[in-house]
N, C-alpha and C positions, 0 to 999 in steps of 0.2 A: 410659517415656521420652517426653518431649513431642515431638510431630511439628511441626516448624517449616517451614511451606511456603516461606517466604523463603529459609531455608537450603537446602532441597531444590532450589529453582530455581537458587540460586547454585552448588551442587554440580554440577547438570546442565550449567550454562553453562560451568563450569570444565572438566568432562570433554569437552564439545563442543569447546572451544578446543584442548585437548590433542590430540583426534582430528584436527582440521583442521591443526594444526601438524605432526603426525606423518605425514600422507599423503605418500608419496614423489612427487617431481615427475613420474616416468614412469608412475605408476598412473592408471587411467581416472578421469575426473571422474564422481562418483556423482550421478545426477540422479533426482529424484522428481517425479511429476506430480500436480497437483490440479485436476480439472475435473469437473463433474457430467455432461458429455456423453460417452457411451461411444465414439462415433465419433471425437471429438477426442482422447481418451486413446489409442485404438488407433492413430490416425494419427501422433500424436507418438511413441509407442513404436516404431513401424515406422521412422520417420525416425531416431530417436536410436540404435536398435540397429544401424543400418548404419554408424555412425561408430565407428572403432576406438578413439578416445580417450574415449568416453563409455560409461557403464554405467547402465542404468535399474534402480533399486533398489526401485521400488514406485510405486503410484498410489492416489489416494483420490478419493472423489466428494462429500464433504461437509466442512464446517468441522471437525466433531468428529473425523472420520476422518483429516483432514490433520494434526491435532496428534498423534494416535497414530502415524501413519506417520512423521513426522519424528523422534519420540522413539525409534521402533523401528529405522528404517533409517539414520538419521544421514547424509542426503545432503549433498553439498557444495553443490549447486545445486537449488533448488526452482522448478519452473514452476507458477505460481499464477494461476488465473482470479479475477476479482473478483465474479462473479455466481453466487449459489447459491440453490436453492429456499428454503433456510432463512435467507436474509438476505445482507447486504452482506459482501464479502470483506475490506474494509479493516480492520475490527477484528481479523480473523484474521491479517492481515499484520503489524499492530502487535504482536499477542501473540507471534507467532513471532520477530519481531525482538527483543522484550524477553527472551524465553527463550533464544534462540540467536543471540547477536550476531554470530557468525562465519558463520552461514548466509547464502548468497547467494541472493536471491529475484528471479526474473525474472517480472514480471507478463505474462501472455499473455491478451489480452482484446480484445473488439470496441470498447471505449470509446476514443475518440481525443481527447476534450475536454481542453484544457490544465488545467482544474481537477482532473479525475480523475487526470491524470498527476502533477500537483503533489502532490495528497494521497497518492498511492501512494508517491512518492519520500520525502515527509515521514514516512510510516509505516514506511519502512525498505527499500523496494524498491531494488535496485541495477541492475535492468534493466527495460525496458518495451518489449514487442513487441506489435503489433496482429495479431489473427487476419486472415489474408489476406496476411501477409508471406511472402516466399519462404523455402524451407527453409534456404538458406545464411545468411540474416539471423538466423534463430533459433539456428543453430549458432554463428554469430559472437557472439551475445549470451551464450550459455552459456559460451563460452571466455573472453570478455572479463571477465565478472563473476568467473569462477573465478580470474583473474589479479589480482583486486582492483580492476578498472576498473568504470566505469559504462557502461551502454549504453542509448541511446534510439533507437527505430526512426525512420527518416528521416521517416515520415509525421506524427510528432508533434513532431519537433524544432522545425520552423518555428513551430508553434502555441505552444510554450513560449517561444521567443524573442520572438514578438509579444506574448505575455501579459506577459513581463517588461518589455518596453519600455512597454506601457500602464501597468504598475504604477509604473515610475519616473517617467513623465510625469504621473501622476495628481496633482491638487492636494490637499494635505493628507495626513495619515497613514492615511486610511481609503479603501479601494477601493470601487468601485461595488457589488460584491457585498456587502461589509460594510455599506454604507449601506442596502442592501435589508434585510439582517438586522436592523440597528438599528431600521429603520422598523417591521418586524414585531414586534420585541421591545417597542417603544413601544406597539404596539396590543394587547399582552398575549398574543401568540401563543407557544405552547410550541415547543420544538425540533422535535417531531414535526410540528406544524402548519406550521412554517416550511419544513420539508423537503418537505411535500406541496405548498405554494404554489409553491416555487421549482423543484420537480422534481429535487431532489438527495437524497442519503441523510442520515439523522439524524446519522450519524457525521461527515459533512462539515459539517453545521450546527454541531455541537458543537465541531469543530476551529476553525471560524471564530469562534465565541464565545470559545474559549480564546485565539486570536490577538488578538482585539479587547481582551480583558481585559489581555493583556500590553502591547499598544500604548498603551492608554489609562490603564494603571495602576489598573484597577478589578478587583474580584473577584466573579465570578459573574454570572448572568443578571439578577438583581434590580438590581444596581448598574448594569449596562449598560442596563437598561430605563429607570431613572431618568435616566441620562445622555442617552439617546436622546430622552426626553420634554423634558428641560430644554434640549436643543440643537436642537429642531425637526425631528427625524427622523421623527416620527409622521406628518408630512404626506406622506411618501414611500410609505406603505402602499398 
């Protein structure tokens, strides 16, 4: 019999949806933790175990372990850091969202920048809490996302609003960050080189490239590079 990975993922997603729909309203919210720092995991576990409506069903320290944990424990809510020794957590977030569309993911991180928040929400996060928030805010986030709501920690909300206003006021369809990326593409820089110059992740650069392709009706980095050269963006490198 041929093993069809796409069919396996679809079956897993269907079973997950059935599990989420069948959870009784009065049963505890099943929470899993993913963070590479033992002290953070232990602190989160102690906090959550004191809440009568929450149940900690497991924790993981790496991106690979996180995938196995979610498949095994089937949490309702996942608390996910974005920084791991083996790389950026945004691809993991996107992968989990693709595989388990009903899983509610709350990012718990030190990163407060509006771009990181935006990329996390685009990748499928339903909540965003910065480390240093008080315990009640984290509990509120877990309960909110389990009800199908979104939750942004107060310290990042204003940054997102300000960023949205700047975006709406910007002249033309291309943001200042996208103009930077176009300039570097025009200079022949790769996605990894652009990430290093701008101090952002390769995943973020690739997402910007995808957004630019959609905005400008172009396909891929080569087409964007030619566009950038023809429209004078190379001068911005």
